[in-house]
N, C-alpha and C positions, 0 to 999 in steps of 0.2 A: 504494500500500500504506500502510495506516495503522498496523497492528500485526502482529507475527509471534510465533508460538510454535514452538519447536523441540524435537525429541526426537532420540534417536540415529539414527533412520531416517526421520523425517518432519518436515514443517514445515506449519504452518497460517498462511496469510496472510489478514488481514482487510482488505478494501477497502471503499469506500463502497457497492459494489453486490453484493458476494459474499464468501463464505468459500471460500478455495482451499486444498485439501489436496494436498500433494506428498509421495509416499512413494518411498523407494529400494527397488528390486526388482532385486537383483543389480547389474548394470552399467547399468541403466536407471532412469528416474524415471517413475512414473505419477502423473497429476494428475487431480483432480476438482474441479468448481466447484459450489457451492450458491449460486445467484443468488437475490436477493430480488426476486420478481416484482412489478412495478408499485409498488415501494417509493419512499420519499422519498430521492432521491439526495443530498439536502442534510442528511440526519439527522446529528445531533451524535454523534460517535464519540469516546469518552474512556476512558482507562485508569482503573481504580479499585483501591484497596488497593495502594499503592506498596510494592514489596518492596525488600529491602536490596541485591539484586544489580544490577549495571550491566553493560552490554554495549558494546563498541566495534566499529565497522564501518569498517575501513580498507581499502576495496576500490578498486582501480585506482590510477593514478599521480597523479590530481588531488586534492590535499588539500581543495579546496573541496567535494568530494563525500563526504568522510569524516565520520563521526559518532562522537563519543566520549561516554562516560558516559551512554548512553541508559538511562533508567529501565525497570525491569520492573514489571509489574502482575499482580495475582492475577486480575483480571477486566477484561473490556472490554465496555462498554455502548454500544449504539446507541440513542439517545433519539429517539423519534418516528419509528422506521423506517417504521411505518404510523401513521396518525392514532390517537393514544392507545395505541400499542403500542411497548414497549421490548423489545429483544433483548439478552441478556447471555450472553457466553461466559466459561467458567471451567474450571479443571481440578479433578477430584476423584478421589482414588485412582488417579492416573496415567491417567485417562480424561478426554476432552474432553466437556463438557456444555454445554448452553445452556438458558436459561429465556426464555420469552416472558411479559411482564407486560402484561396488558390493563387499561387504566384503566376506571373506571366509565363506562358509556355508549359505549365504543368498540366497533367492530365487528370481531371476530376472524375473520370469514369472508374478510377481505381478505388475510390472511396466506397466502402461497404461496411455495414454493421450487422453482426449476428446477434440475435436476441435469444437468451436462454432464461428459463424460469417464467416465461410468459405464455399465455394462451390466446387464441383468437386474433392473431396478428392480421390486420387488414388495413387497407386505405379507405378512409371514410369518404362521404359525399363531398366534403370540403377540401379533400386532398391531404388531410392529416393522417397520421399513422395512429391507429388505435389498437390496444392490446390490454389484456387483463393480467394483473399480478395479484394472486390471491383473490380477495373480494373487491379489489379496486380496478377501475379502468384508468389506464394511463394514456394520455393523448399527447402526441407531438404534432403541433400545428404544421400545416403545409409549409414547405420551404419557401423562403423569399430570397431571391438572389439579385445581386446588383453589381454594377461597376461604377467607379467614380471616373467620370469623363468631363473635363473642363469644369471641375468644381461642382458637378451635378451628379446625382445618383440616377443611373439608367437601369431600369428593371430588366432582368433577364428571366425568361421563363424557366421554372424549376419545378420538379415534382419527384415524389418518392416512387421507386419501382421495387416490387418484391421479386427478387431473383429466385429464391428458393423458399421453402416453407418458413424459414425464420431469418433469412438474409435480406437486408434492405440496402438499396443503392440509391443514387440520385441521377436524374436525367436533366440536363440543362439544354435550353434552346441555344440558338446561335448567339455568340458573343465575340468580342475582340480578344483573341488569345494572346495578344501582346500586352494586355493589361491584366491587373489582378482581378479576380472574381471573388466576391464575398457571398456567403450563404448564411442566413441566420435562422435559428430554430428555437422554439420553446416547447 
């Protein structure tokens, strides 16, 4: 585990190969994994925008495993998760979001996520991704992609594509491959 984000009833664990969501459901915990398919397992993962809060982890009887004064970050970035592709997780309005930033010349068709621990994966009528984790429905809103051109955002068509039973990729419309492409999700 590289980073963790906690709320009153859930936790998100960011590892080198996946984002793992654990949610309290009554007396049980339901977990789902979003694995980065064929990604760079050695991607640089770093916290960004250090916050004033600090956390202490005094777990177990062995002080060598304790962690004190652990910094908090507003964002966590995976650099070069795929060649020329960065993935950034952050919170907005008490919701988890992520952005994919595709460098000029990089190939976004390589980006794919495999979901484990979920059921009923489907693309809903609004283009969002819907699936159940335990007794909760998790929705990832339809992708929004854009390019910055002459100081303005130019929208680029984007949608989810289910490749296999539990593997999701992105399909983008035409765009200027000599400029960065950004995709944002909630």
